[in-house]
C-alpha positions in Angstrom: 24.2 -5.5 8.4 20.6 -6.5 7.8 18.0 -3.9 7.2 14.3 -4.4 8.0 12.0 -2.3 5.8 8.4 -1.6 6.6 5.7 -0.2 4.2 3.2 1.7 6.2 0.0 3.1 4.8 -3.8 3.1 5.3 -5.6 0.3 3.4 -6.3 0.4 -0.4 -3.1 2.5 -1.1 -1.0 -0.3 -3.0 0.7 -1.6 0.1 0.8 -5.2 -1.0 2.0 -4.3 -4.4 4.9 -2.1 -3.2 5.8 -4.8 -0.6 6.1 -7.4 -3.2 7.9 -5.1 -5.6 10.6 -4.6 -2.9 10.8 -8.2 -2.1 11.4 -9.1 -5.7 13.9 -6.2 -6.3 16.0 -7.1 -3.2 15.4 -10.9 -3.4 14.3 -10.8 0.3 11.7 -12.4 2.5 8.4 -10.8 3.3 7.6 -10.9 6.9 4.1 -10.9 8.4 3.3 -8.9 11.5 1.0 -11.8 12.9 3.0 -15.0 13.4 -0.3 -17.1 13.2 -0.8 -15.7 9.7 2.6 -16.8 8.4 2.1 -17.8 4.7 -1.3 -16.5 4.7 -0.8 -12.8 4.1 -1.0 -12.3 0.3 2.1 -10.2 0.4 4.1 -13.2 1.7 3.0 -15.7 -0.9 6.0 -16.9 -2.8 8.4 -14.9 -0.6 8.3 -16.9 2.6 11.5 -18.7 2.0 13.6 -16.0 0.4 17.0 -15.0 2.1 16.6 -12.7 5.1 20.4 -12.1 5.8 20.5 -8.7 4.1 16.9 -7.4 3.9 13.4 -8.2 5.0 10.3 -6.2 4.3 6.9 -6.2 6.0 3.8 -4.0 5.8 1.4 -2.5 8.3 -1.6 -0.3 8.8 -1.1 0.4 12.4 1.6 1.4 15.0 1.1 -2.1 16.6 1.8 -3.9 13.4 4.9 -1.9 12.6 6.4 -1.4 16.0 6.7 -5.0 16.9 8.7 -5.5 13.7 11.2 -2.8 14.8 11.9 -1.6 11.2 15.2 0.1 10.4 13.5 1.9 7.5 9.9 3.0 6.8 8.2 3.8 3.6 5.1 6.0 4.1 2.8 5.2 1.1 0.0 7.8 0.6 -2.8 8.0 -1.9 -5.5 10.6 -3.0 -8.3 10.1 -0.5 -10.9 10.2 -3.3 -9.3 7.2 -4.9 -9.0 5.5 -1.5 -12.6 6.1 -0.9 -13.6 4.6 -4.2 -11.5 1.5 -3.8 -12.6 1.0 -0.2 -16.2 1.3 -1.1 -15.9 -1.3 -3.9 -13.8 -3.9 -2.0 -14.8 -3.4 1.6 -18.5 -2.9 1.2 -19.6 -5.2 -1.7 -22.7 -6.0 0.1 -23.9 -2.3 -0.4 -23.1 -2.4 -4.2 -26.9 -2.1 -5.0 -26.8 1.4 -3.7 -23.7 3.0 -4.8 -24.4 6.3 -3.0 -24.6 4.5 0.3 -21.7 2.2 -0.4 -19.3 5.2 -1.3 -20.7 7.4 1.5 -19.9 4.7 4.0 -16.4 4.4 2.6 -16.0 8.2 2.7 -16.7 8.3 6.4 -14.2 5.5 7.1 -11.3 7.0 4.9 -11.7 10.6 6.1 -11.7 9.6 9.7 -8.1 8.7 9.4 -6.6 10.0 6.1 -5.3 13.2 7.7 -3.3 11.2 10.3 -1.6 9.1 7.6 -0.9 12.1 5.4 0.7 14.0 8.3 2.9 11.1 9.3 4.0 10.7 5.7 4.7 14.4 5.1 6.7 14.5 8.4 8.4 11.2 7.7 7.5 10.0 11.0 9.6 7.1 12.5 6.4 5.5 14.0 8.1 5.4 17.4 10.8 3.2 16.0 13.9 5.2 17.3 16.7 5.5 14.6 14.4 4.2 11.8 14.9 6.3 8.5 11.5 7.2 7.0 10.6 8.4 3.5 7.4 9.3 1.7 6.0 7.9 -1.6 2.8 8.7 -3.3 0.7 6.0 -4.9 0.5 8.4 -8.0 4.2 8.6 -8.3 4.6 4.8 -8.1 1.8 4.3 -10.7 3.1 7.0 -13.1 6.7 5.6 -13.2 7.0 2.5 -11.1 10.7 1.8 -11.9 11.8 5.4 -11.2 9.7 5.8 -8.1 10.9 2.6 -6.6 14.5 3.1 -7.5 14.4 6.7 -6.0 12.7 5.4 -2.9 15.2 2.6 -2.2 18.1 5.0 -2.8 16.6 7.5 -0.4 16.9 4.7 2.2 20.7 4.1 1.3 19.9 1.1 -1.0 21.3 0.9 -4.4 19.2 -1.7 -6.2 20.1 -3.7 -9.3 18.2 -1.9 -11.8 17.7 -4.8 -14.2 16.4 -6.8 -11.3 14.0 -4.0 -10.4 12.6 -3.8 -13.8 12.1 -7.5 -13.8 10.2 -7.2 -10.5 7.9 -4.5 -11.9 7.1 -6.9 -14.7 6.6 -9.9 -12.4 4.3 -8.0 -10.1 2.2 -6.5 -12.9 -1.5 -6.6 -12.3 -2.1 -9.2 -15.0 0.6 -11.5 -13.6 -0.8 -11.0 -10.0 -4.3 -11.7 -11.2 -3.2 -14.9 -12.8 -1.6 -16.6 -9.9 -4.3 -15.3 -7.5 -7.1 -16.6 -9.6 -5.3 -20.0 -9.8 -5.5 -20.4 -6.0 -8.2 -22.4 -4.3 -11.7 -20.7 -3.8 -11.1 -20.5 0.0 -7.6 -19.0 -0.4 -7.2 -16.3 2.4 -10.7 -16.9 3.4 -12.0 -16.2 -0.1 -11.2 -12.5 0.1 -8.1 -12.2 -2.0 -10.0 -12.3 -5.4 -12.4 -9.6 -4.3 -9.8 -7.4 -2.9 -7.5 -7.5 -6.0 -8.1 -4.6 -8.2 -6.0 -2.4 -10.7 -5.5 0.8 -8.8 -6.0 3.8 -11.0 -5.1 7.4 -10.5 -8.2 9.6 -10.6 -10.3 6.5 -11.0 -12.7 8.1 -8.4 -14.0 10.2 -11.2 -15.7 7.3 -12.7 -16.8 5.8 -9.4 -17.9 8.3 -6.8 -21.4 9.5 -7.3 -22.3 13.2 -7.8 -20.3 15.6 -5.5 -18.9 13.0 -3.1 -15.4 13.7 -4.3 -15.8 17.3 -3.2 -17.3 16.1 0.2 -14.2 13.8 0.7 -11.8 16.8 0.1 -13.9 19.0 2.5 -13.5 16.5 5.3 -9.7 16.4 4.9 -7.2 19.0 5.9 -6.8 21.4 3.1 -3.2 22.1 4.0 -2.2 18.5 3.7 -4.2 18.0 0.5 -2.3 21.1 -1.0 1.2 19.8 0.1 0.5 16.4 -1.6 -1.1 17.9 -4.7 -4.6 16.6 -4.1 -6.3 19.9 -3.6 
């Protein structure tokens, strides 16, 4: 029986990375949620023609993107809102880079407007309205701290026992250096020219070097303290 897996998160949480890790580990196709974008979603590159008889994987940021895929399994990927803010400011608002305070404050407003909703769905392992879908939660921090262990445990929680040697090879293949190498080799207009700007090595607690003054505290104050505590971000 074929299993359709969806990675669900807000932007800048490592969604593309996890999607590609799963595709390499399970040797399966990456599906895109918009048919007209087939082959142009960075997560699908190199995975478009892989087998789709046992598993497929996709990624989504919204209910619409995920529901139409009708997944059998959902991985909720969540990240410290301060790191999401730092990453969002840098990659989504490059035109504001000359004034970092405004750049990051703009990102903070965007992130905190929806972070609670994503965190609540992750903690409750919400099925996104896809009846019968099994949902699990994975934090970005756990994935970054021990990629092999976190990926192995997450797939097993979905009832999948991966080939561990293949999983380890996937982690190496999808390393930041390898990804940067093939993305930089693409034409300048690849994916509208946005892929190189959006590619970055996601750090844990990287916000400490990026967010100005007390913005990290402001971000936390705008998020639900109970959710932050349950996820270890308080």
